[in-house]
C-alpha positions in Angstrom: -53.2 206.8 141.3 -52.4 203.1 140.8 -54.3 200.6 143.0 -53.1 197.1 143.6 -55.0 194.2 145.3 -52.9 191.4 146.7 -54.7 188.0 146.7 -53.1 185.0 148.5 -53.6 182.0 150.6 -52.5 182.0 154.3 -49.9 179.8 156.0 -52.0 178.7 159.0 -50.3 179.5 162.2 -47.3 181.0 160.5 -47.8 184.7 160.0 -44.1 185.3 159.2 -44.3 183.0 156.2 -47.6 184.7 155.1 -45.9 188.1 155.4 -43.0 186.9 153.2 -45.6 185.7 150.6 -47.3 189.1 150.7 -44.1 191.0 150.3 -43.1 188.9 147.3 -46.5 189.5 145.7 -46.2 193.3 146.3 -42.7 193.2 144.7 -44.2 191.4 141.7 -46.8 194.2 141.4 -44.0 196.7 141.0 -45.7 199.6 142.8 -44.6 203.2 142.2 -44.2 205.8 145.0 -47.6 206.8 146.5 -49.5 203.9 145.0 -52.3 202.3 147.1 -52.1 198.6 148.0 -55.1 196.7 149.4 -54.5 193.6 151.4 -57.0 191.0 152.5 -59.1 190.8 155.7 -56.8 189.7 158.5 -54.1 189.5 155.8 -51.3 187.9 157.7 -53.3 185.4 159.8 -56.5 184.7 157.9 -60.0 185.3 159.3 -60.3 183.5 162.5 -62.1 183.2 165.8 -59.0 182.3 167.7 -58.3 185.8 169.0 -55.3 185.0 171.1 -53.5 183.4 168.1 -54.0 186.3 165.7 -53.6 189.4 167.9 -50.6 191.1 169.4 -48.3 189.8 166.7 -47.0 193.1 165.4 -49.1 193.4 162.2 -49.3 197.2 162.2 -45.5 197.5 162.9 -44.8 195.2 159.9 -47.2 197.1 157.6 -45.8 200.5 158.7 -42.2 199.4 158.0 -43.2 198.0 154.6 -45.1 201.1 153.6 -42.3 203.3 154.6 -39.7 201.1 152.8 -41.7 201.2 149.6 -43.1 204.7 149.9 -46.7 203.5 149.3 -50.1 203.4 151.0 -51.0 200.0 152.4 -54.5 199.0 153.7 -54.3 195.8 155.7 -56.9 193.7 157.6 -56.0 192.8 161.1 -57.5 191.9 164.5 -57.2 194.2 167.5 -57.7 192.6 170.9 -60.0 194.4 173.4 -59.9 192.5 176.8 -61.8 189.3 176.1 -63.0 190.2 172.6 -61.6 191.8 169.5 -62.3 194.2 166.6 -62.0 193.3 163.0 -60.1 196.2 161.5 -58.7 197.6 158.2 -55.8 200.0 158.9 -54.4 202.4 156.4 -50.7 203.2 156.5 -49.2 206.2 154.7 -45.9 206.2 152.8 -44.1 207.7 155.8 -45.1 204.8 158.0 -47.9 206.4 159.9 -51.3 204.7 160.6 -53.7 207.3 159.4 -57.0 205.4 159.9 -58.2 202.2 161.6 -61.6 201.3 160.3 -63.5 198.8 162.5 -65.9 196.5 160.5 -69.4 197.8 161.0 -71.3 194.7 159.8 -69.8 191.7 161.5 -70.8 188.3 160.0 -73.3 187.0 162.5 -74.4 184.0 160.3 -70.8 182.7 160.8 -70.7 183.5 164.5 -68.4 186.6 164.3 -70.5 188.4 166.8 -69.5 185.8 169.5 -65.9 187.2 169.4 -65.9 190.6 167.7 -67.4 194.0 168.4 -68.8 196.1 165.5 -67.6 199.5 164.6 -69.6 202.8 164.3 -67.4 205.1 162.1 -66.5 205.5 158.5 -63.2 207.0 157.3 -62.7 208.9 154.1 -59.1 209.5 153.1 -58.2 212.5 151.0 -55.0 211.7 149.1 -54.1 214.4 146.7 -57.2 214.7 144.4 -58.7 211.3 145.3 -61.0 210.2 148.1 -60.9 206.6 149.4 -63.1 204.7 151.9 -61.9 201.4 153.3 -64.5 198.7 154.2 -64.4 195.0 155.1 -65.9 191.8 153.7 -69.5 191.4 155.0 -70.0 195.2 154.8 -70.5 194.5 151.1 -74.0 193.1 151.7 -75.2 196.4 153.2 -75.6 199.2 150.6 -76.8 201.7 153.2 -73.3 201.8 154.7 -71.7 202.5 151.3 -74.3 205.1 150.4 -73.4 207.2 153.5 -69.8 207.4 152.2 -70.8 207.9 148.6 -72.8 211.1 149.4 -69.6 212.4 151.1 -67.9 212.2 147.7 -65.9 209.0 147.8 -64.1 208.1 144.5 -62.8 204.7 145.5 -64.1 202.0 147.9 -61.4 199.6 149.0 -62.7 196.3 150.3 -60.5 193.9 152.3 -62.2 190.5 152.4 -62.3 186.8 153.2 -65.2 185.7 151.0 -66.0 181.9 150.6 -66.0 180.2 147.3 -69.6 178.9 147.5 -70.9 182.5 147.4 -68.3 184.0 145.1 -70.9 184.9 142.5 -72.4 187.2 145.2 -69.0 188.8 145.7 -68.6 189.7 142.1 -72.2 190.8 141.6 -72.3 192.9 144.8 -68.9 194.6 144.1 -70.2 195.6 140.6 -73.6 196.8 142.1 -71.8 198.9 144.7 -69.7 200.5 142.0 -72.7 201.3 139.8 -75.1 202.6 142.4 -72.5 204.8 144.1 -70.9 206.0 140.9 -67.4 205.1 142.3 -64.5 202.8 141.7 -64.4 199.6 143.8 -61.2 197.6 144.6 -62.1 194.3 146.2 -59.2 192.1 147.6 -60.3 188.6 148.6 -58.5 185.6 150.0 -57.8 182.4 148.1 -57.0 178.9 149.3 -58.5 176.6 152.0 -58.4 176.3 155.8 -60.5 174.7 158.6 -63.1 177.5 158.2 -63.8 177.6 154.5 -62.7 177.3 150.9 -62.0 180.9 150.0 -63.0 182.3 146.6 -60.3 184.7 145.5 -61.6 186.6 142.4 -60.2 189.9 143.5 -61.7 192.6 141.4 -61.4 196.3 140.4 -64.5 197.8 139.0 -65.2 201.2 137.4 -68.1 203.5 138.3 -69.9 202.2 135.2 -69.6 198.6 136.3 -66.7 197.7 133.9 -64.2 195.2 135.2 -60.8 196.8 135.0 -58.9 193.9 136.5 -59.8 190.4 137.9 -57.9 187.6 139.6 -58.9 183.9 139.3 -60.6 182.0 142.1 -57.5 180.1 143.0 -53.8 181.0 143.6 -51.8 183.9 144.6 -52.2 186.9 142.3 -51.8 190.7 142.1 -54.2 192.8 140.1 -53.7 196.5 139.3 -55.4 199.4 137.7 -54.8 203.1 137.3 -57.7 205.1 138.7 -58.5 208.6 137.6 -61.0 210.3 140.0 -62.1 212.6 137.2 -63.8 209.7 135.6 -66.1 209.3 138.6 -66.5 213.1 138.9 -67.5 213.4 135.3 -69.9 210.5 135.4 -71.7 212.0 138.5 -71.9 215.4 136.8 -73.4 214.0 133.6 -75.8 211.6 135.4 -76.3 213.1 138.9 -78.2 210.2 140.5 -76.6 210.8 143.9 -78.4 214.2 144.1 -81.7 212.3 144.4 -80.6 210.3 147.5 -83.0 210.9 150.4 -80.6 211.2 153.3 -83.4 210.9 155.9 -83.8 207.2 154.9 -80.2 206.3 155.5 -79.7 206.6 159.3 -76.6 208.0 160.9 -73.0 207.0 161.4 -70.0 209.0 162.2 -68.0 209.9 159.1 -64.4 211.1 159.6 -62.4 212.9 156.9 -58.7 212.4 157.0 -56.4 214.5 154.8 -53.1 212.8 153.8 
């Protein structure tokens, strides 16, 4: 399966212009039917605490229409309003336009005050698409390997990370994506925002990493870019079989979280 990460800046306060930019970048990536496209955290609005401004704007309807039109899988970050607060989500839409999963960010970024506006999730989703398994995650989740490990021991082949990661810590982004790939013997597709807004200077550097820690595709820190890589799950399976480190995981040390398998 071919995976694509769509990196871009956001037109502040103009989600329609941002969506047009995303659609143009997807067109440039030239996806084939049933490819998997990863968009950023809160892709069409940018990561924000202004809940009223970024919710109830038809994000999922737009993504569903686009996925159906192109015949591809699309993972998009978006904000779901819940009374006075919200949830930071990554929804996955199938090629027929159906929303098959809506992951809620488990680790919200309290150092930046996200907990003042957003509620954390308590469930992981593992998508089975043909012979490949995929687990969507969001931004700050990257700093918590115990969450990733719970998915890895369920047999995940590809982790797809939708993010808004700031430039001053972009070295952490690259290092942690590579570490998560190596320790979980899985591919990682990290899609990160570029550009600036009132909150931060975002670091771009979207990345696709192999289970051995090899960089398969990388975007620069600035500008709008698409990166793509063909991912064969047999590479992950063969590496785990030849070096079965995951068999030594002590599950009793990991804690518990609901893990839901979805078959596409």
